[in-house]
Each structure stands twice: as structure tokens, then as C-alpha cells.
C-alpha positions in Angstrom: -238.7 48.1 15.0 -238.1 51.8 14.3 -240.2 51.7 11.1 -243.0 50.1 13.1 -242.8 52.9 15.7 -242.8 55.6 13.1 -245.7 54.0 11.3 -247.8 53.7 14.5 -247.6 57.4 15.3 -250.4 58.5 13.0 -253.1 59.4 15.5 -253.1 60.2 19.2 -253.8 56.6 20.3 -251.2 55.2 18.0 -248.6 57.7 19.0 -249.3 56.9 22.7 -248.4 53.3 21.9 -245.3 54.5 20.0 -244.3 56.4 23.2 -244.7 53.1 25.1 -242.4 51.4 22.7 -239.9 54.3 22.7 -239.9 54.5 26.5 -239.3 50.8 26.7 -236.5 51.0 24.2 -234.9 53.9 26.0 -235.2 51.9 29.2 -233.5 49.0 27.5 -230.7 51.3 26.4 -231.3 51.0 22.6 -228.6 53.1 21.0 -230.2 52.5 17.6 -233.5 54.0 18.6 -231.8 57.0 20.3 -229.5 57.7 17.3 -232.3 57.4 14.7 -235.0 59.3 16.6 -232.6 61.9 18.0 -232.1 63.2 14.5 -235.7 64.1 14.1 -236.7 65.1 17.6 -238.8 68.1 18.3 -237.7 70.1 21.4 -240.2 71.7 23.7 -239.7 75.2 24.7 -240.2 76.0 28.5 -243.9 75.9 29.3 -244.8 74.4 25.9 -246.2 71.2 27.3 -249.0 70.0 25.0 -246.8 69.7 21.9 -250.0 69.7 19.8 -250.5 73.5 19.6 -251.8 74.1 23.1 -249.8 75.5 26.0 -250.6 74.2 29.4 -248.5 76.7 31.4 -246.8 79.9 30.4 -243.2 80.7 31.6 -243.1 82.9 34.6 -241.2 86.2 34.7 -239.4 85.3 37.9 -239.5 82.4 40.4 -242.1 82.7 43.1 -240.8 83.6 46.6 -239.8 80.8 48.9 -242.4 80.5 51.7 -241.3 79.9 55.3 -240.1 76.3 55.7 -240.2 75.7 51.9 -237.6 74.0 49.8 -236.9 74.4 46.1 -236.4 71.4 43.8 -235.3 71.2 40.2 -236.9 68.9 37.6 -234.7 68.6 34.6 -234.8 67.1 31.1 -237.5 64.4 30.9 -239.7 62.5 28.5 -243.3 63.3 27.6 -246.2 61.5 25.8 -245.7 61.8 22.1 -248.3 63.7 20.1 -246.6 64.1 16.7 -245.5 61.5 14.1 -241.8 60.8 13.9 -241.3 62.5 17.3 -238.7 61.7 20.0 -240.2 61.4 23.5 -237.1 63.2 25.0 -237.3 66.9 25.8 -235.2 69.7 27.2 -236.8 71.4 30.2 -235.7 73.1 33.4 -238.6 73.4 35.9 -238.3 74.4 39.5 -241.0 73.7 42.1 -241.5 74.5 45.8 -242.0 71.8 48.4 -243.9 73.7 51.0 -243.7 73.2 54.8 -246.9 71.2 54.8 -245.4 68.7 52.2 -247.4 69.9 49.2 -245.7 70.7 45.9 -246.5 73.6 43.5 -245.4 77.0 42.3 -243.8 75.7 39.1 -241.3 78.0 37.3 -239.9 77.3 33.9 -236.3 78.3 33.4 -233.7 78.1 30.7 -233.8 74.7 28.9 -230.6 72.6 29.2 -228.7 71.8 26.1 -228.9 68.0 26.6 -231.4 65.3 25.7 -231.0 62.8 28.5 -233.7 60.1 28.0 -234.6 58.0 30.9 -231.4 58.0 32.9 -230.4 61.6 33.4 -228.9 62.6 36.7 -228.7 66.1 38.3 -227.2 67.7 41.4 -226.5 71.1 42.8 -222.9 71.6 43.9 -220.7 74.7 44.5 -223.4 77.1 43.3 -224.0 75.2 40.0 -226.7 72.9 38.7 -225.0 69.9 37.0 -227.0 67.7 34.6 -225.6 64.5 33.1 -226.8 62.6 30.0 -225.7 59.0 30.2 -226.0 58.1 26.6 -223.3 60.5 25.4 -222.0 60.9 28.1 -222.2 64.7 28.3 -222.4 67.2 31.1 -224.2 70.5 31.2 -224.0 73.1 34.0 -225.5 76.5 34.9 -225.0 78.8 37.9 -227.8 79.2 40.4 -228.8 82.6 41.8 -228.9 81.8 45.6 -231.4 84.6 46.3 -234.0 84.0 43.6 -233.5 80.2 42.9 -233.3 80.9 39.2 -230.5 80.1 36.9 -228.0 83.0 36.9 -226.8 82.5 33.3 -227.2 80.2 30.3 -226.2 76.5 30.4 -222.8 75.4 29.2 -222.1 71.9 28.0 -219.0 69.7 27.7 -218.2 66.2 26.4 -215.4 64.2 28.1 -212.7 62.9 25.8 -211.9 59.2 25.4 -214.4 56.3 25.3 -216.0 53.8 27.5 -216.9 50.2 26.7 -220.5 50.0 25.9 -223.4 52.0 27.2 -222.5 52.6 30.9 -224.3 54.2 33.8 -222.5 57.5 34.5 -222.7 59.5 37.6 -221.3 62.8 38.9 -219.4 62.5 42.1 -219.2 66.0 43.5 -217.5 68.2 42.9 -215.2 67.2 40.0 -215.5 63.5 38.9 -217.5 61.4 36.5 -217.8 57.7 37.2 -219.0 55.3 34.5 -219.8 51.9 36.0 -220.8 48.7 34.2 -222.5 48.7 30.8 -223.2 46.7 27.8 -222.4 46.6 24.1 -224.1 44.9 21.1 -221.8 42.5 19.3 -222.6 40.7 16.0 -223.4 36.9 16.2 -224.6 34.7 13.3 -226.0 37.5 11.3 -227.6 39.2 14.3 -226.4 40.7 17.6 -226.2 39.8 21.2 -225.7 41.9 24.3 -222.5 41.6 26.3 -222.5 43.1 29.8 -219.4 44.2 31.7 -218.4 45.5 35.1 -215.8 48.0 33.9 -215.4 51.3 35.7 -214.0 54.5 34.1 -213.4 57.9 35.6 -213.0 61.4 34.2 -212.4 64.7 35.9 -214.5 67.8 35.2 -213.8 71.4 36.1 -217.0 73.4 36.1 -215.2 76.7 36.8 -212.9 76.2 33.8 -215.5 74.5 31.7 -213.2 71.5 30.9 -213.5 67.8 31.0 -210.7 65.3 31.0 -210.6 61.9 29.3 -212.2 58.8 30.6 -209.5 56.5 32.0 -210.0 52.8 33.1 -210.2 52.3 36.9 -209.1 49.1 38.7 -212.3 49.3 40.8 -214.6 47.1 38.7 -218.1 46.0 39.7 -218.3 42.6 41.4 -220.8 41.5 38.7 -221.2 42.6 35.1 -224.4 44.5 34.6 -225.9 47.5 32.9 -228.3 50.3 33.9 -227.6 50.1 37.6 -228.7 53.2 39.5 -225.7 55.0 41.0 -226.0 57.3 44.1 -223.5 58.8 46.6 -224.0 58.8 50.3 -221.1 60.5 52.2 -217.9 58.8 51.2 -219.6 55.9 49.5 -220.9 55.2 45.9 -223.7 52.6 45.5 -224.7 50.7 42.4 -228.3 49.5 42.8 -230.2 47.0 40.6 -229.8 46.9 36.8 -229.8 44.3 34.1 -227.5 41.4 33.2 -228.0 38.9 30.4 -231.3 40.6 29.7 -232.6 39.8 33.2 -233.2 42.4 35.9 -231.1 41.8 38.9 -231.2 42.5 42.7 -227.5 43.2 43.1 -226.4 46.1 45.3 -222.7 47.0 45.6 -220.8 49.8 47.4 -217.4 51.4 46.9 -215.5 53.8 49.2 -214.7 57.1 47.5 -211.0 57.8 47.9 -208.8 60.7 46.8 -210.4 63.0 44.3 -213.7 61.0 44.7 -212.3 58.0 42.9 -214.0 54.7 43.9 -212.1 51.9 45.5 -213.1 48.3 44.7 -216.8 47.6 44.8 -218.1 45.0 47.2 -221.4 43.3 47.5 -223.9 44.4 50.2 -227.5 43.6 51.0 -229.5 42.6 48.0 -232.7 44.2 47.0 -235.8 42.3 48.1 -236.7 41.7 44.4 -234.9 42.2 41.1 -235.6 45.8 39.9 -234.2 48.8 38.1 -235.5 51.3 40.7 -235.3 55.1 41.2 -233.0 55.6 44.2 -232.3 58.5 46.6 -230.6 59.0 49.9 -232.2 60.6 53.0 -230.1 60.9 56.2 -228.5 57.5 56.8 -231.0 55.6 54.6 -230.9 54.5 51.0 -234.3 54.3 49.3 -235.5 52.2 46.3 -238.7 53.5 44.8 -240.8 51.8 42.1 -238.8 50.9 38.9 -238.9 48.3 36.2 -239.1 44.6 37.1 -238.3 43.6 33.5 -237.8 45.5 30.3 -241.3 46.9 30.3 -243.3 46.5 33.5 -243.2 48.9 36.5 -243.6 48.0 40.2 -245.2 49.8 43.2 -242.7 48.3 45.7 -240.7 50.7 47.9 -237.7 49.7 50.1 -235.3 51.4 52.5 -231.9 50.3 54.0 -229.8 51.8 56.7 -226.3 52.8 55.6 -223.3 52.2 57.9 -221.1 55.2 58.1 -217.8 53.3 58.4 -217.8 51.0 55.4 -221.1 51.8 53.6 -222.5 48.4 54.3 -226.3 48.2 54.2 -228.6 46.7 56.8 -231.2 44.3 55.3 -233.8 46.2 53.3 -237.1 46.9 54.9 -240.4 47.3 53.0 -242.2 50.7 53.1 -245.7 51.4 52.0 -246.2 50.7 48.3 -246.9 53.5 45.8 -250.6 53.9 44.9 -249.8 52.6 41.4 -246.9 50.8 39.8 -244.5 53.5 38.5 -241.1 53.6 36.8 -238.7 56.2 35.4 -240.0 59.0 37.7 -237.9 61.2 40.0 -237.3 60.2 43.6 -236.0 62.7 46.2 -236.0 63.0 50.0 -237.0 66.4 51.4 -237.5 67.3 55.1 -238.1 63.8 56.3 -240.5 63.0 53.4 -240.0 60.8 50.3 -241.3 62.3 47.0 -241.9 60.6 43.6 -242.4 62.9 40.6 -244.2 61.7 37.5 -243.1 58.5 35.9 -244.6 55.8 33.7 -247.6 53.8 34.7 -249.4 51.0 32.9 -253.0 51.2 31.7 -255.1 48.5 29.9 -255.2 48.7 26.2 -257.6 45.9 25.2 -256.1 43.1 23.2 -252.9 45.1 22.6 -252.0 44.6 26.3 -250.8 47.2 28.8 -249.9 50.6 27.6 -247.1 52.8 29.2 -248.4 56.3 30.0 -246.6 59.1 31.7 -248.4 60.6 34.7 -248.3 64.1 36.2 -248.8 63.1 39.9 -246.4 64.0 42.7 -246.7 61.4 45.5 -245.3 61.9 49.0 -244.6 59.5 51.9 -243.9 60.9 55.4 -241.0 58.5 56.3 -239.9 60.2 59.5 -243.4 60.0 60.9 -243.8 56.4 59.9 -246.5 57.2 57.3 -248.7 54.3 56.4 -249.5 55.4 52.9 -248.5 57.7 50.0 -250.6 60.7 49.4 -250.8 63.2 46.5 -248.6 66.2 47.1 -249.5 68.0 43.9 -249.4 67.6 40.1 -246.9 68.5 37.5 -248.1 70.9 34.8 -248.2 67.9 32.5 -247.3 64.2 32.5 -243.6 63.6 32.6 -241.2 60.6 33.0 -237.4 60.3 33.0 -237.0 63.2 35.3 -233.7 64.1 36.9 -234.6 65.7 40.3 -232.4 67.5 42.7 -232.8 69.7 45.8 -231.6 73.3 45.8 -229.6 74.3 48.9 
């Protein structure tokens, strides 16, 4: 498979197809592809988007001022369309943008690149004056201080790798301010000269101390998932941790589970709550008392345009039945979803375009879409465009 990918990347069209295969492999959690391609990846410098010699946007000297009613968001890590042979689609970028009071997005600023290659399942948050970025495949954590006045990074990134090990490739999440939770996962085991994928519901936790730049070892937790699965999306709302969607036995699932966060942010036992309206590996975000599922993969390769919301009960984290929101203008997966000022945003992502007899081709898009949820918006509109197509974005809101 890897030889095929590398052989295909000989011209622009072939390398686009290679990106499709790479993106699908990353979405499937292929440790083999990550380990082989990671050794020969080419890393983009901030602002160096085209990767073919051209530069679409030059780094700014300082971030633009925040206009009245505006909010800064950070777009971290990501994947890009591949333009060079033998090239990894993952890149290291830190890009800030301003969500203006009218809902539009722009004023991009390119800051210090993080030290991690995260692939499709990176996760970021801002907590206690620091930006924290998590790469699931390692797992590794990077962090950098934020200058509250300018919105720029106040110093270079630092990185740390927790000690210990977890069983298989798990979904890992930062529970602020000081805990990593790894939930579920899968491992390839040999069978009759080949391999098969075994899924688990194991949960591990590790403490991190950003101030001291230390990370403890992963230790098993008694709070296992109800059902074994991998690649669930994890998100925190108040005192609850949700595991949404994912894969089990190579089939995408509609499972949603919730755990109460106890002392030190450690999850109690997960319990099942309202299932998604369809099996999907979505992008998820929280806004107010609602959990949102936006787009995502409905199997290993194909995205969906479906969008759902569910009300979260404060007491036990139980979800009301999911409701359907207006669909995205196109089917998208592996973009960045975030809720800002009553509006739901979706940055970039992978879309499908026809490719003749070869079938659909996965292509990263630059579009930023917005839905005015609080005003009961009937359709998504274009809020702006990224400086270049991106997928696999970790998006977080600056305070």
C-alpha cells in the first residue's frame, strides 16, 4: 500500500490521489503509514502554503488588533494537499484568525509552528494562559504561553511525552488543567500470516504539569468505555467527558457515552446516552448546554453533510435526543468545528470530488462555513476562506 502511494505521487493529479489515500489511512489510524511517511515528511514553515515553491501568504510581523466584538481562534497543526513525491500530508502550523462581530472570519496571522505532527485527530485548548496541543498518535503534548494583550504566542513551544504505554492506538484528550485521558483504541494482531484489528474500551490517565513541564505515566483507570471502539471523539462539557462516534470491528458506530469527571478531572464509569442519528466519526464541539456533531466520516473514506445537536443535562451529563440542524453545503470530514458567539463554525476539511473511473477523490478545502444556531439559522453560509486548503485542524477559542 505504501509503495503504491509513493509511486502515485509523480505529478499533481497523482499526488492528489496519494493525499486521498494518505488521509483515509490516517483516518483509519494506520500506524504503519504514519511511521513510514513520518520519516520523510516535509514540514511547512509558517505562511509557506503552496509547498511547490509559491507562497500564498507571508507571515505577519504582529497579530492584527482585535476589533470590537471580535474573537480570536487558533488553528493548529493540520494536513494539506500533497504536492511533492514521497511527502507526508501532515504539517506543523499555528495560525490565528479573527471571528468578527458580524460572523465573518479573516485577519490570519502565522505564529510559531508547534513541534508536533498530529495528523487527523489533534486536539487543542487554551487553559491557564497556555495553548495546549495534543497529538494522539504518540501521544505527545505541546504547549506555549499566550500573550493576553496581543493574542500572539509569548514564547516558543515546549513538548513532553508521557511515560508508560497504552494498549493500542487510543483517542487521547486533555481534561483541563492537568490530565490526559486515553479512551478506547485498537491494536493490530497477527492472524494466519496477516493481521486483524482488535478494539478495546480501556481508559488510561496521565497527569501533566504545564508550569513544571512534566508529564506523569499513563496508568489504567477502572472507568472503561461501555463498548470497545476506536477513534471516538472526546469532548468536555462542565464536569462531564463525552465519547462520541468512532469505529468498532471496522464499522462506524453511533455510540455516545458520558462519564462524570471526579477528583483531579479523572473520569468515573462511562454510561451510554442518546445515540447519534447515524453512525459517524464526526467533529464535535460544545456551545452553551449543547453538544454538536458536525460532518464526519460515515465509513473509512466517505464524508457526510449531516449536522446534529443534543441538549446536555447539567446534573448527570445525560443527552436529550439529538435534533437535526441544517446540513453543511457539502459533505465534509476532518475539519475543525467550534462554537463562537452563538454561531457554529466549520473550518476546512476534506470533501469528495468526482475523479472519473477512479471514483471519488478526497480534496482539502479552504472554506470556513458558519451557521447562526442561536438565531435558528436555516442554512450555512460562507464566513471566509483559509489562506489555503486544510484538513485535520485542531481549533480552539482564545479567551
